[in-house]
C-alpha positions in Angstrom: -35.3 -31.3 -65.2 -36.8 -28.2 -63.2 -33.2 -27.5 -62.5 -32.2 -27.7 -66.2 -35.1 -25.4 -67.3 -34.0 -23.1 -64.5 -30.5 -23.0 -65.7 -31.4 -23.1 -69.2 -33.4 -19.9 -68.5 -31.1 -18.1 -66.5 -28.5 -18.8 -69.1 -30.4 -17.1 -71.6 -31.4 -14.1 -69.3 -27.3 -13.7 -68.9 -26.7 -14.0 -72.1 -29.4 -11.1 -73.1 -28.1 -8.8 -70.4 -24.3 -9.3 -71.6 -25.3 -8.0 -74.9 -28.1 -5.7 -74.2 -26.2 -3.8 -71.4 -24.7 -0.2 -72.8 -21.5 -0.4 -70.5 -18.4 -2.4 -71.6 -17.6 -3.2 -68.3 -20.8 -4.7 -67.3 -21.2 -6.9 -70.6 -17.6 -8.3 -69.3 -19.1 -9.3 -66.1 -21.7 -10.6 -67.9 -19.8 -12.5 -70.2 -18.2 -13.9 -67.2 -21.8 -14.7 -65.3 -23.0 -16.3 -68.7 -19.8 -18.6 -69.0 -20.1 -19.8 -65.7 -23.4 -20.9 -66.0 -22.6 -22.5 -69.1 -19.8 -24.2 -66.7 -22.9 -25.5 -64.4 -24.9 -26.6 -67.8 -21.8 -28.9 -68.9 -21.2 -30.2 -65.9 -25.0 -31.5 -65.5 -24.5 -32.8 -69.1 -21.4 -35.1 -67.5 -18.7 -33.0 -69.6 -16.2 -32.1 -66.5 -13.4 -31.9 -69.2 -15.4 -29.4 -71.0 -16.5 -27.4 -68.4 -13.4 -27.0 -66.5 -11.8 -25.3 -69.7 -15.0 -23.1 -70.2 -14.8 -22.0 -66.5 -11.0 -21.5 -66.5 -10.6 -19.9 -69.8 -13.6 -18.3 -71.0 -15.1 -17.2 -67.4 -11.6 -16.7 -66.1 -8.9 -15.9 -68.1 -10.9 -14.0 -71.4 -13.0 -12.1 -68.8 -10.2 -11.0 -66.8 -8.5 -9.5 -70.0 -11.5 -7.9 -71.2 -11.5 -6.2 -67.8 -8.0 -5.2 -68.0 -8.6 -4.0 -71.3 -11.4 -1.6 -70.6 -9.5 -0.2 -67.5 -6.7 0.7 -69.6 -8.7 2.6 -72.0 -9.2 5.6 -70.1 -7.9 9.1 -71.9 -4.8 10.5 -69.6 -3.1 13.6 -70.4 0.9 13.6 -70.9 1.6 14.6 -67.2 -0.7 11.6 -65.7 1.0 9.3 -68.2 4.6 10.2 -66.8 3.4 10.5 -63.1 2.0 7.0 -63.7 4.5 5.3 -65.5 7.3 6.8 -62.7 5.0 4.8 -60.4 4.8 1.6 -62.3 8.6 1.6 -62.6 9.0 2.2 -58.9 6.7 -0.5 -58.5 8.1 -3.2 -60.6 11.4 -2.2 -60.5 12.7 -5.7 -58.7 10.2 -8.1 -60.8 13.1 -8.8 -63.5 15.5 -9.7 -60.9 12.7 -12.1 -59.1 12.1 -13.8 -62.6 15.5 -14.4 -63.1 16.2 -16.0 -60.0 12.8 -18.3 -60.3 13.8 -19.4 -63.7 17.3 -19.9 -62.3 15.3 -22.1 -58.9 13.2 -24.0 -61.4 16.1 -25.0 -64.0 18.4 -26.3 -61.4 16.0 -27.9 -59.4 15.0 -29.8 -62.3 11.3 -29.7 -61.8 9.4 -31.7 -64.6 5.7 -32.5 -64.7 4.9 -35.8 -62.5 3.4 -38.4 -65.4 3.7 -42.1 -63.9 4.5 -44.8 -66.8 0.4 -46.7 -66.3 -1.3 -43.1 -67.1 0.0 -43.2 -70.6 -2.0 -45.8 -71.5 -5.7 -45.5 -70.5 -6.6 -42.0 -69.4 -10.2 -42.5 -68.5 -10.9 -40.5 -65.7 -10.8 -36.5 -65.8 -9.6 -36.2 -62.4 -6.7 -38.2 -62.9 -5.8 -36.5 -66.0 -6.5 -32.8 -64.2 -4.7 -33.6 -60.5 -2.1 -35.9 -61.4 -1.0 -35.3 -64.9 -1.9 -31.7 -65.1 -1.5 -30.2 -61.7 1.3 -27.5 -62.5 -1.3 -26.1 -65.2 -4.0 -26.4 -62.6 -2.7 -23.9 -60.0 -1.3 -21.6 -62.8 -4.9 -20.9 -63.7 -6.1 -20.7 -60.2 -3.4 -18.6 -59.6 -4.5 -16.1 -62.9 -7.5 -16.3 -61.8 -7.1 -15.0 -58.4 -4.8 -12.6 -59.9 -7.8 -11.2 -62.6 -10.2 -11.4 -59.3 -7.6 -9.0 -57.2 -7.4 -6.6 -60.4 -11.5 -6.5 -60.6 -11.5 -5.8 -56.7 -8.7 -2.6 -57.3 -10.5 -1.3 -60.4 -13.9 -1.3 -58.4 -12.3 0.2 -55.7 -10.5 3.2 -57.7 -14.1 3.9 -59.5 -15.5 4.2 -56.2 -12.9 7.0 -55.1 -13.4 8.9 -58.4 
């Protein structure tokens, strides 16, 4: 009971900080923190599937999208834009070839999701559903979250240099 009151108090404080802070970047980070605390509350309320999606979508994906958008909204001069585009194209010139190769590999390997026939009747346990039926989705979400964390670290390193 004390832990629940503490979690709800921290949830309210994190929500207020998210709304009241003047920095848009801090608001996005506060949104992620609020979603993480809400995820813990949902696990405590015995709603693991809702908590899992709250953590992966709201705390992870949405926050990463907001922070990425905020980092891209800095005004640049025309020369800076052209220089950044040259660097970006030089850095990612092999990406289309890599994507076509990966797509061909997955097509020829004939990878299909693992769905045993005995799971179709009763999907009772969330762990069975997530780790047996939706394993590829979970690993994709984990990869997206790691890329987002990497992007946030780079964003803060650039701000420190300035």
